C-alpha positions as CSV (number, residue, x, y, z in Angstrom):
1,M,28.0,40.9,41.6
2,S,27.3,44.4,40.4
3,A,23.8,45.6,39.4
4,W,24.7,46.2,35.8
5,L,26.0,42.6,35.4
6,I,22.8,41.2,36.9
7,A,20.8,43.4,34.5
8,V,22.8,42.2,31.5
9,I,22.3,38.5,32.6
10,V,18.5,39.1,33.0
11,V,18.3,40.8,29.6
12,A,20.3,38.0,28.0
13,A,18.0,35.4,29.6
14,V,14.9,37.2,28.4
15,V,16.3,37.3,24.8
16,V,17.2,33.6,24.9
17,V,13.8,32.6,26.2
18,G,12.2,34.9,23.6
19,A,14.2,33.3,20.8
20,I,13.3,29.8,22.0
21,V,9.6,30.7,22.1
22,W,9.9,32.2,18.6
23,V,11.6,29.0,17.2
24,V,9.0,26.7,18.9
25,E,6.1,28.8,17.4
26,A,7.8,28.8,14.0
27,R,8.2,25.0,14.0
28,R,4.6,24.5,15.2
29,R,3.4,26.9,12.4
30,A,5.5,25.1,9.8
31,K,4.1,21.7,10.9
32,L,0.5,22.9,10.7
33,R,1.2,24.5,7.3
34,S,2.8,21.3,6.0
35,R,0.0,19.1,7.4
36,F,-2.9,21.2,6.1
37,G,-1.5,22.7,2.9
38,P,-3.9,25.1,1.3
39,E,-6.4,24.5,4.1
40,Y,-4.0,26.3,6.4
41,D,-4.3,29.5,4.5
42,R,-8.1,29.1,4.3
43,A,-8.4,28.6,8.0
44,L,-6.3,31.7,8.7
45,R,-8.4,33.8,6.3
46,S,-11.6,32.4,7.8
47,A,-10.5,33.1,11.4
48,G,-9.3,36.6,10.7
49,N,-5.8,36.1,12.1
50,R,-3.0,33.6,12.3
51,R,-3.3,32.8,16.0
52,A,-7.1,32.1,15.8
53,G,-6.7,30.1,12.6
54,E,-4.0,27.9,14.0
55,R,-6.0,27.4,17.2
56,A,-9.0,26.3,15.0
57,L,-6.8,23.8,13.1
58,R,-5.4,22.3,16.3
59,S,-9.0,22.1,17.6
60,R,-9.9,20.2,14.4
61,M,-7.1,17.8,15.0
62,D,-8.1,17.2,18.6
63,E,-11.7,16.6,17.7
64,R,-10.7,14.3,14.9
65,K,-8.7,12.2,17.4
66,S,-11.9,11.6,19.3
67,I,-13.7,10.2,16.3
68,E,-13.1,6.6,15.4
69,L,-13.2,6.0,11.7
70,H,-13.7,2.4,10.5
71,A,-13.1,0.5,7.3
72,L,-15.9,-0.5,5.0
73,T,-16.4,-4.2,4.2
74,P,-15.1,-5.2,0.8
75,S,-18.7,-5.6,-0.4
76,A,-19.7,-2.2,0.9
77,R,-16.7,-0.6,-0.9
78,D,-17.6,-2.4,-4.1
79,D,-21.2,-1.2,-3.7
80,Y,-20.1,2.4,-3.3
81,E,-17.9,2.1,-6.4
82,T,-20.8,0.7,-8.4
83,R,-23.2,3.4,-7.2
84,W,-20.6,6.1,-8.1
85,R,-20.2,4.7,-11.6
86,D,-24.0,4.6,-12.0
87,I,-24.4,8.2,-10.9
88,Q,-21.5,9.3,-13.1
89,A,-23.2,7.6,-16.1
90,Q,-26.3,9.7,-15.4
91,F,-24.4,12.9,-15.6
92,V,-24.7,13.4,-19.4
93,D,-28.5,13.1,-19.4
94,A,-29.2,14.7,-16.0
95,P,-26.3,16.7,-14.6
96,Q,-28.3,18.3,-11.8
97,T,-29.7,15.0,-10.6
98,A,-26.3,13.3,-10.9
99,L,-24.6,16.0,-8.8
100,S,-27.4,15.8,-6.2
101,L,-26.9,12.0,-6.0
102,A,-23.2,12.4,-5.8
103,D,-23.6,14.8,-2.9
104,A,-25.9,12.4,-1.1
105,L,-23.6,9.4,-1.8
106,L,-20.5,11.2,-0.5
107,T,-22.3,12.2,2.6
108,T,-23.5,8.6,3.2
109,L,-20.0,7.3,2.6
110,M,-18.5,9.7,5.1
111,R,-21.2,8.8,7.6
112,D,-20.6,5.1,7.1
113,I,-16.8,5.6,7.6
114,G,-17.5,7.4,10.9
115,Y,-17.4,11.2,10.1
116,P,-20.2,13.2,11.7
117,V,-22.4,14.6,9.0
118,D,-24.6,16.9,10.9
119,D,-23.3,20.1,9.3
120,F,-21.4,20.5,6.0
121,E,-18.7,23.0,7.3
122,H,-18.1,20.8,10.4
123,Q,-17.9,17.7,8.2
124,A,-15.5,19.5,5.8
125,A,-13.3,20.8,8.7
126,L,-12.9,17.3,10.1
127,A,-12.3,15.8,6.7
128,S,-9.5,18.4,6.3
129,V,-7.5,16.7,9.0
130,D,-7.2,13.5,7.1
131,H,-7.6,14.9,3.5
132,P,-6.3,18.4,3.5
133,R,-5.3,18.3,-0.2
134,V,-8.8,17.5,-1.5
135,V,-11.1,19.1,1.1
136,D,-11.1,22.3,-1.0
137,N,-12.5,20.2,-3.9
138,Y,-15.2,18.9,-1.5
139,R,-16.2,22.5,-0.8
140,Q,-16.2,23.4,-4.5
141,G,-18.3,20.4,-5.2
142,H,-20.8,21.4,-2.5
143,Q,-20.9,24.9,-3.7
144,A,-21.7,23.7,-7.2
145,Y,-24.4,21.4,-5.8
146,L,-25.9,24.4,-3.9
147,S,-25.8,26.5,-7.0
148,S,-27.6,23.8,-9.0
149,V,-30.3,23.4,-6.3
150,N,-30.9,27.2,-6.4
151,G,-31.2,27.0,-10.2
152,Q,-28.0,29.0,-10.8
153,G,-25.6,26.2,-11.8
154,T,-24.5,25.8,-15.4
155,T,-23.7,22.5,-16.8
156,E,-20.0,23.4,-16.7
157,T,-20.3,24.4,-13.0
158,M,-22.0,21.1,-12.2
159,R,-19.3,19.2,-14.2
160,R,-16.6,20.8,-12.2
161,G,-18.5,20.1,-9.0
162,F,-18.9,16.5,-9.9
163,I,-15.2,16.1,-10.6
164,S,-14.4,17.8,-7.3
165,Y,-16.7,15.4,-5.4
166,R,-15.0,12.5,-7.3
167,S,-11.6,13.5,-5.9
168,L,-12.7,13.2,-2.3
169,F,-14.8,10.1,-3.0
170,A,-11.7,8.4,-4.5
171,E,-9.5,9.5,-1.6
172,L,-12.0,8.2,1.0
173,L,-12.2,4.8,-0.7
174,K,-8.4,4.7,-1.2
175,D,-7.9,5.4,2.5
176,D,-10.5,2.9,3.5
177,N,-8.9,0.3,1.3
178,A,-5.5,1.0,2.9
179,A,-7.0,0.9,6.4
180,S,-8.7,-2.5,5.8
181,A,-5.4,-3.9,4.3
182,V,-3.6,-3.0,7.5
183,R,-6.3,-4.8,9.5
């Protein structure tokens, strides 16, 4: 075999391997983007580049696999729903207090289900694996809560924060309800 034929074969093999790697990476990227939705773009912005952002998302998924979430008892679920309605009823007269209570109740619910609640960003990152479509609402609710604690939150900001919290709260109870139905 001549040297130029060997060179052509080697170059063709390198091109084929490169194309395969590119297709595999594109599929992996599409899968992450599909799974995380808007959280995918947020992770990339936060990390500073695509590779680091995708690595962070895969790390979240790996960590989440190591956490065992569990279903609430029906009475605990009912208690959470009742407590939420009571807090929501307080919003008209005391929006800052209601938002603070909603923040605390959501944190307690997440802890009772099995999420670690040591740090808000860590908690939100892990929640994004199971609830990527509403985790941004969770962050918005928490930001509204922090603004209200610092005396900078308007009633409208607190209202939007409360609604944002409600979306994750409802999602967590819905998922818990589905998990207990399977069991």
